[in-house]
N, C-alpha and C positions, 0 to 999 in steps of 0.2 A: 222363326230367327233360331240361327244353330248359333251355341256358345261351344266356343272351343276352350278346353282345359289347360291349361302350360305345362308343356313338357316338364318330366322331372329335373333335366339337366337346367333350365329356365327358373326352377323356381329355386334348385341350390344355388345358381347364380344372384337372385334376388337376394337370399338369406346372407350371403358373401358378401353382398354389398353394402348389406344393413350390420351385419356385425360390424364391418370396418368401417361405417362412419357412427357407430355408439363406440369403438376405442378410440377412433380421433377424439368425437365429444370428450370422451372419461379424461382422455391424455390432456385436454385443453384446460380442464379443472386446475390442475396443478399449477400450469404456468400462468392461468389467469391471478390463482391467489398468488404466487410469486412476484407479479408485475405490481400487484395492487398491494403486498407487504412492502414493495421496492418504492412505491409512489409514495405512501404513507409516510415510509421513514424519512423520504427526503424532506416532505413537508412537513415532519415533526421538529425535524434537523433542523430547518432554514428558519423555521419560526422561531427555535429556542437560541439561533446563531443572533436572531434580531435582537430579541430579547435581553442578551446578554450586552449586545456591542452598546446597544441605545441606555441602559441600565444607568450610566452617570447622570444622564437628563433628570432622573428622577429626585435625587438628591444631591447633586452637586451644580454649582453656579448660580449665578445670582437668579438665573428664572428657573430653577429645580421647581419641577411639577408634574405631579403622578400621573394626572391626566394630558399633557404637553408628552409625557413619557410614550402612553400607550397610543396615543395620535399620529406622535411620528413611527413607532415600530408600526403601526396600520398604514399610515401613507407609503414606509417602505415597502410592507410585503407587498401592497397595491400595485406598488411601480415596478417590481420586481416580477410578478405575474405578467405583465405588459412587456420583458422583454429588457427592461432598463434598471441599468447595475447602480444608478445612483450619480450622483453630483460631487466632484473634486472639492476640495477648501477655494478653489478659483471660480466655483460654480461652471467649469464644465462636465460634458458627462465622461464619466469614469469608465466606460464601457472600452475603448480602446487602453488605457492606460491599464486597468485591469486585464485585458485578454493580453499585453505582452506580458506580465508579470507571469499569468498559468501558463506562456509558454517556455518562461526560462524555467520555472518551477518544473515543468516535464521534461525539459531537458536533462534538469541535474536528478532529478528522481529515476528519471530512465537509464540515464548510466550510472550512478549507484546500484540500480537493482541490477543492473545486468552483471556488473563485477562482482556484488556481492553472491550473486546466485553462480557465478564458475569458482569463487572463492572457498564460495562455504560449502559447495560439493566434494572440492576437493580436501579442503581442511575436514570435513566429518569423517572420511574418508578414509584421512591419516589416521586420523582416532581412532577407527575403528580395526585398523589394520595393525600397527604400531602396537608391540604387545611391551613393549616397556623402553628404557633408554632416553635420553635426555631431550629427545627432539619431540616423544611425545608428552612429556612433561611441559615444555616450554610452551606447546601448541594449548596446549589444556589451561595450562596458566594464564594464556596470553585472552582466551576466550572468556575466561573467569574476570579480568581484567576488564576488557572491555563489555562486558555485561552487566558489571558492576559499578561502573561507571556511568554518570548522566554522559548524554552525548554533546551538551554545550561542556560539560567541563573537558570530555576529549578534544573538543576541536580547541579549546581557550589554552589548554596542554603543547597540543601542535602547534598554535601560533606559538606562543610564547618559545619554544625549543626551535623553531626556524628562525624567528626574530635573533635568537639571541647567536644562531648560529650563524647569522649573517652578520650581525653585528662584531662577533667576534673575528670570524676568518675572511668575513666580505664574498663568503661563497654562497647563491641565494639559491636554493631547493625549487623554491617555488615560492610565488605569489600568495600573499596571504587575507588580500581584501580585492574585491574587484570580480566583474562579469567575462567570462570570454571560455572560447574552446580549446586555451592553450596552460600554461601553467595553473591560469584561473582555477583552472576545474581540479586539480587535484586535490587540493587540501578538501573543498567540502565535500565533491563526491567522494575520496579516499576514508573519511570518518565516516559516512553515513552506509558504504561498503564494507568497511570492517567491522561495525557494530551489527550491524544486518547478517553478516558469512558467521560472525560468534554467534549470533542467535542459529542460524540454519546448520550451523555445524553440528553444536549439540543434538538436533533432532535426524541429522542425516546419523550422526556416530550411532545413535542408539539401534533405531533403523537399522543398520548394516549389521552390528553385531547380531541383532536377530535372525537376520537372512543369512548369516554366516554360520549360524548352530543349526540349520537346516538339515536336512538327508541330503537332498539332492547336490548340496553344495559340496559336502560330502564325497559323494559320487563323482560328481567332475573332480574331485581335487585325485580320488583315484584312481583315474584316467590320464594324470600328470598333466593336467590344467592346474595352472597355479599367477602369482601376480597379476599384471594389469590385465591379460588376457582373461584369465579367470573372472574377474571385478566387471571387465566392459560387456561381457558375454553372458554372464548369467547375475551377476550381483545388482548391477546396474539396471537393469531391465526389472526387477523388481523391488527396487527405491523408486519406482516411478511415483505412485501414490505416496509415499512419504515424502518426497519431493516436492511434488505440489503442495502437499499441505505445509510443509515448513517456507517455501516460497511465498505463501499466502499469509504465512506469519511475518514472513519476513519483509513484507510489503508495508506489514501494519509498523512495525517498527521503524524502516524509513519515515512512515509518513507520520509517526510520534513524535521522531525528531527532527522533524525539516525544516519548520518555522523558524526556530532557534537560529540553525544552523544557515541557513537563508540569508538570515538579517546579521546575524556575527560576521558574514564571510563576503557579504556586500552583494551576493550574488544577483540582488533585486528582482526576487520570486516573488510570490505573495507574502512572503514572511514579512518581506520589508512591507509590504502596502497595511499588515494589521499589526505593526509594532511600532513603538517609537520610545526613545529615551526623554524622560520628563527633567525636570527643572533641579528636580534630587540627584536626577543621575539613575534612577532605576528605572529598569524596561517596564512599560504599559502599553496597555493596545491604546492605537491609536481610536480619534473619537469621531467617528462619522462616516456618514454611507461607504466610504471606500473600503474603510476598514471593514464592516458590515461585508460589503460585495466580496471582499478576499477572502473574508470566512467562510461563505455561504459557497464561492467554487472552489475552496481546499473540502471543505465537507462532502460537496457531491461527487467530486472524483475521490473520497476515500466510500462511499458509500458504494458507488457505483464499481469500483473496482475488486470491494468486497463480494459484490453480490455475484459479480461475473466469477471469481475465484470460488464462491460457494457452488457455481453452474458447472464449473469444472470439475469440480470435487465430487460432486454427485452422478456425471456423466462416467466418469474415471470409474467410482467404484458401483457395483453393484446393490450393493447392501444401502447405500443411500439414494439410489434409486427407488428401491422398493420401497423405502419408509415414506422417501416424497411422494409415493403415487398411492399411499393409503390414507 
């Protein structure tokens, strides 16, 4: 029986395939770790939401009992694992109600995010470009004011101003309450977008001022480039990473203020399913599975979008990719 040794070319091909398989296996390690971390974050967040939402059952009411509270939380989480979002006060499945509210929430967040992204980019570019004058002072002061006041205060002030103007002059700039892709969208989306843009403008301002100090910008200016052409061709591409990071931060700002804006403006999203006004006139969380389901959907949305943003940042920045691969 003759034994034929493999040719050098075949040996090299086998080694290449083997090395490729090892590289792929090594690359899957960080990915699996990220997926497991994401799932663990969602599980812990959902369990925490259920524990908080049902907490009044342990201390308030005629049938308050810590044992019933834990049993209720366990039963709700078990149903959630089966895809059951609970029941409404009328003992009907809450799935359709919550999914409709989630759709409205995504609509408002999407419009606010898009408007805030464009406004924040231009706002930050102006702050970094202008070297003085009343316009820079107004833009800087406005961003400081929007970041200093909480979102609900901005919304209430805007509602008061619009209502007063309508009462005094009869001119209605926009609706102050209700749902609709018409003038009902202007107030809630405008408040969220302005506050998010104020956050983003500061980040873009700092990043652009750093870019403008670079040597290659001086070279471009020496060749006659300036104004919007310089910004579009040379500055904007260098702002890709800061823009991505500030957009992720802006989304967090929008999400943090969304619930109260949704509720006060009557948009009808998940915020309306989470909050109610009690007999004392105070805003509190609604007690029940609808509130828990709304909070769960809200938390899952935040965790997933935050994870997506971090993945995009890692793919865009080679340094972050190297750190994740270690």
